[in-house]
N, C-alpha and C positions, 0 to 999 in steps of 0.2 A: 568480651561484645556480645552484643545483644543482637537476637533475633537468626531465626534459622540460617544455615548459607539459603536457602529455598529463598526467602524471603526475601533476601539481601539482595537477589537472584530481582526478581521480581520487582524492587525497585527497582535498581537499572531497570532492567523492558519499559517499567513503562514512563524512565526519563523519552525514552529512544521512541516510543509511540509518539508522546507529547512533544517531541524537537524535531522529530525526521527531516524536518528542509535545512536543516541547521545546521555545519560543518562539525560534528561529533571525535572526539577520539578515542582510542580504547582504553588511555588512564587515564578521562572525565567517569565511564561508566564503572570498568573497575574501582574506581574508588568507592563513587557512592551505593557500591557492591563490597565495599572493603574487604576487595584480592586482591590479589597482583597481575598484573595482565592477564599472563599467560596462566594462571588457574582460573581465572576469569572467562577464558576466552575453552577453552574444554566442558569450565561447571555451564554454558550460557548453554555451547553446546547438545552438550551429555540433556543440562533442561528444558529446552523447548525440540532439540534436533536441527537444528539452526544453525549459522554465528552470527550478530549484532548485525557484520555486514549486511549480510543476506538479506537480515531483516529487516536489516532499515531497506538496504534495493524496492523488498517486497511491499515493505508498506508505497514510501518511493509511484511504485509501479502502479499502486492501485489509486493515490490520490491520482494520479497522468491519468488513467482511464476515468477518474469518475467527473474528474473536470475538458477530458476529450470528451465524453456520450454527452457533456454538458451543451458543448460547441466553442470549448474555448476556444485559443490557436495553438500551432504545437510550441511557439517558443512562449504563449505567456505563459506554459502549462511546464512546462521545461525549466524554466525557475523557478517560477510556487512552485516548484515539488520538489530542489534544494536543490540541479546540477546548475551549473556553468558554461557548460559548453551544450551548443545542441547536436551535435556532431556523436556526441557519446550517451547525450540522452536517446537521440533517438535509435544508436545501433543497440543499446541494451534493453528501449524498448522492445526493439524486433524477436532479439535474441528470445524475451522475456514472450511476447506474446506470437513469436510467428509474424508479425505483419505491421511496414513504419505506425509514425503517430499517423500519422494522417489516412491508411488505410483503413488501420484499426476505427479510425474516428467515421472515416467514411460509411462503411457495414453497420457497427450502431446506429445511424445516424439510419439506415437504410430499416433498421429490425424498427425502430424508434424514434421514429420525424419526430415526435416534440415535445423536446428536452425536459417536459416539466413531466415527462412519461418513462424518465429512463429505471427510478428505481422497482419499477416492475419486470424491470432483467434481470433481477434476483427473488422473485417471483414465481413459486413453482408454475408452470400453465395452469396444471393440471384446480391450483387454488385460483388462478385470473379468468379459468374456464366457470364456475362454479360460481362470482359474486358478479361476475360480467351477465354473463345468467340471467344469474339471481334480478339485478337489477332494470331490467332490459324494461320497457313502459308496456303493458299490454297484458 
């Protein structure tokens, strides 16, 4: 067997990150890491602090947040993120964020009314203030 167990886990994690919107099975990820399903699950959690399913869910919710912030519709975001049920997506999103997808989108749009400015949500305010002040005419 070539490669350390951690490198093999990283390979499986890379597959998960590339294909999070597709239906992935534990057996496929375990095979990519060349481990049994149960050993893979335990090793993945020990290495990364979350199960592959939790990681996939987090990636999907992050994708959904970015799309909603850009102004995409909730139904479109649901299917684009890899969910097949609007109801389950909405309840999962609400559990993760504390609000429904539409309410979350409204809140973000109040903070950042122009979708092109969405990246500013992820930049510290002091950093933005410095560069906004530096770029003002006068």
